[in-house]
C-alpha positions as CSV (number, residue, x, y, z in Angstrom):
1,M,249.9,-46.0,128.7
2,A,248.8,-43.1,130.8
3,N,252.3,-42.8,132.1
4,L,253.7,-42.8,128.5
5,R,251.2,-40.1,127.5
6,A,252.3,-37.9,130.5
7,T,255.9,-38.1,129.5
8,M,255.0,-37.4,125.8
9,D,253.2,-34.3,126.8
10,K,256.2,-33.0,128.7
11,V,258.6,-33.6,125.7
12,T,258.8,-30.6,123.5
13,D,259.9,-30.3,119.9
14,P,263.6,-29.4,119.7
15,R,262.9,-26.9,116.9
16,R,260.7,-25.0,119.3
17,L,263.5,-24.9,122.0
18,D,265.9,-23.1,119.6
19,G,263.4,-20.3,119.0
20,V,262.8,-19.9,122.7
21,T,266.5,-19.7,123.4
22,E,267.0,-17.1,120.7
23,H,264.0,-15.2,121.9
24,K,265.4,-15.1,125.4
25,G,268.8,-13.8,124.1
26,D,267.0,-11.0,122.2
27,V,265.0,-10.1,125.3
28,F,268.3,-10.0,127.3
29,V,270.0,-7.7,124.8
30,W,267.0,-5.4,124.8
31,M,266.8,-5.3,128.6
32,I,270.5,-4.4,128.7
33,C,270.0,-1.6,126.2
34,I,267.0,-0.3,128.1
35,I,268.9,-0.4,131.4
36,A,271.9,1.4,129.8
37,I,269.6,4.1,128.4
38,V,267.7,4.6,131.6
39,S,271.0,4.7,133.6
40,T,272.4,7.3,131.2
41,V,269.3,9.4,131.5
42,A,269.4,9.1,135.3
43,V,273.0,10.1,135.5
44,F,272.4,13.1,133.2
45,H,269.4,14.2,135.3
46,V,271.4,14.0,138.5
47,W,274.3,15.9,136.9
48,S,272.0,18.6,135.6
49,R,270.3,19.0,139.0
50,V,273.7,19.3,140.7
51,K,274.7,21.9,138.1
52,V,271.5,23.9,138.7
53,V,272.2,23.9,142.5
54,D,275.8,25.0,141.9
55,L,274.7,27.8,139.6
56,N,272.1,28.9,142.1
57,L,274.7,29.1,144.8
58,A,277.0,31.1,142.4
59,V,274.1,33.5,141.6
60,G,273.4,34.0,145.3
61,E,277.1,34.7,146.0
62,L,277.2,37.2,143.1
63,R,274.0,38.9,144.3
64,R,275.6,39.3,147.8
65,E,278.8,40.7,146.3
66,L,276.7,43.1,144.1
67,K,274.9,44.3,147.2
68,E,278.2,44.9,149.0
69,Q,279.6,46.7,146.0
70,E,276.5,49.0,145.8
71,Q,276.9,49.8,149.5
72,E,280.6,50.6,149.0
73,Q,279.6,52.8,146.1
74,N,277.1,54.7,148.1
75,R,279.6,55.1,150.9
76,L,282.2,56.5,148.5
77,K,279.6,58.9,147.0
78,L,278.9,60.3,150.4
79,E,282.6,60.6,151.0
80,V,283.2,62.5,147.7
81,A,280.2,64.8,148.5
82,S,281.7,65.6,151.9
83,L,285.2,66.2,150.5
84,K,283.8,68.6,147.8
85,I,282.2,71.0,150.3
86,P,283.6,74.5,149.4
87,A,283.8,75.5,153.1
88,R,286.0,72.4,153.9
89,I,288.3,73.1,150.9
90,E,288.7,76.7,151.9
91,S,289.5,75.8,155.6
92,L,292.1,73.3,154.4
93,A,293.6,75.8,152.0
94,K,293.9,78.5,154.7
95,G,294.9,76.2,157.5
96,E,297.2,73.5,156.1
97,L,298.4,75.2,153.0
98,G,298.6,78.8,154.2
99,L,296.6,80.1,151.2
100,S,294.4,83.2,151.2
101,L,291.8,84.7,148.8
102,P,293.5,86.8,146.1
103,T,293.4,90.6,146.2
104,E,292.1,92.9,143.4
105,Q,295.6,93.4,142.1
106,Q,296.3,89.6,141.9
107,V,293.2,88.9,139.8
108,V,293.8,89.2,136.0
109,Q,290.8,89.1,133.8
110,V,291.4,87.4,130.4
111,R,289.2,88.6,127.5
């Protein structure tokens, strides 16, 4: 009798098993959905971090290029200033081009 009671306690109602099986299926679907969502968020996070690193590298490169361009601009400003010196222009005009200052008769005043 005790043996029969032990086996009867282990037997479950078949109607209860159907509910457990359906419940396990629902939990499995929800777990798959949650894993898919978490995976999507993780991939997006990694992609965004990679994009930020790439953009930071690009910004650094552009800053370096800007600094080089500013140095080139300053160098060219100095060159222009040295080329505009009147004494240099006069010496080039007299030496290489054979020019001289105009005389009084060569100057015509326009009124």
